[in-house]
C-alpha atoms as one frame of an Amber mdcrd trajectory, in Angstrom:
protein
  -0.095  -0.114  -0.173   2.941   2.440   1.013   4.417   1.383  -2.239   1.814
   2.715  -4.199   1.263   5.722  -2.327   4.657   6.731  -2.840   4.838   5.869
  -6.565   1.530   8.082  -6.902   3.262  10.696  -5.326   6.526  10.449  -7.427
   3.561  10.556 -10.754   2.564  13.640  -9.696   5.785  15.399  -8.944   6.709
  14.275 -12.308   3.631  15.580 -13.723   3.928  18.889 -11.807   7.398  19.690
 -13.238   6.895  18.985 -16.649   3.810  20.967 -16.612   5.967  23.875 -15.344
   8.729  23.272 -17.735   6.328  23.401 -20.772   4.690  26.460 -19.514   8.411
  28.321 -19.480   9.401  26.365 -22.789   5.834  28.281 -24.312   6.478  31.593
 -22.599  10.214  31.425 -23.896   9.168  30.691 -27.722   6.622  33.653 -27.102
   9.392  35.964 -26.097  11.741  35.147 -28.748   9.391  35.530 -31.307   8.294
  39.135 -30.320  12.115  39.733 -30.363  12.188  38.563 -34.188   9.140  40.508
 -34.982  10.741  44.042 -33.418  14.423  43.563 -34.982  12.448  42.592 -38.305
  10.735  46.331 -38.136  13.919  47.912 -36.969  15.735  46.486 -40.180  12.729
  47.566 -42.551  12.647  51.026 -41.186  16.168  51.173 -41.487  16.157  49.903
 -45.122  13.516  52.269 -46.271  15.088  55.303 -44.829  18.184  54.111 -46.519
  16.221  53.956 -49.804  14.815  57.183 -49.423  18.164  58.809 -48.656  19.630
  57.255 -51.810  16.775  58.395 -54.095  17.139  61.847 -52.883  20.963  62.163
 -53.192  20.918  60.476 -56.977  17.694  62.193 -58.210  17.452  65.465 -56.264
  13.701  64.615 -54.802  12.072  61.927 -52.310  10.159  59.010 -53.717   6.876
  59.920 -54.073   5.400  56.673 -53.598   6.904  53.238 -51.575   5.826  51.433
 -54.679   8.583  53.386 -56.197  10.935  52.025 -53.623   9.759  48.494 -54.219
   9.987  48.563 -57.740  13.063  50.499 -58.226  15.116  49.753 -55.312  13.651
  46.234 -54.648  12.655  46.550 -51.054   9.975  43.961 -50.204   8.479  42.996
 -46.994   5.729  40.607 -45.196   2.983  42.797 -46.050   0.917  39.704 -43.688
   3.565  40.915 -41.150   4.317  44.645 -41.420   1.898  47.729 -42.973   3.758
  50.684 -43.986   2.117  54.249 -44.437   4.060  56.515 -46.474   3.325  60.363
 -46.332   4.508  62.518 -48.921   5.276  66.241 -47.667   6.524  67.337 -50.962
   9.411  66.709 -53.140  12.453  68.310 -51.113  10.934  67.411 -47.609  11.549
  64.110 -46.537   8.689  61.719 -46.095   6.871  60.623 -43.546   7.288  56.830
 -42.806   5.423  54.694 -40.270   5.836  50.894 -39.966   3.127  48.989 -38.053
   3.278  45.467 -36.721  -0.294  43.971 -38.146  -1.973  42.055 -34.864  -1.818
  38.040 -35.225  -5.122  36.824 -35.475  -6.176  34.132 -32.915  -5.732  30.100
 -33.533  -9.385  30.009 -34.380  -9.372  32.704 -36.920  -6.032  31.095 -38.559
  -7.746  27.900 -38.775 -11.072  29.096 -40.229
């Protein structure tokens, strides 16, 4: 009888430790993913600014559209992950560029 109780306690402890490790792993993966998205956003912002500056240096005016930067300078990005607001203020005034992370859909919405 005591052996069964001891085995039962060991099993419960093993399950609790395993569950704790699983929760820790899931939190770590989510944290890492968020960090990667932040780095991708920063890299995209720098690439856009570099292309805008290069365009001004070579043509004397800022690009009129984001599409122009994509076609001429080869800018590419994940449109499922980022949206870009590009506001032109004039040919000699730098455009206002805002990179936004698109909110992820719930798992239920992804499967439907």
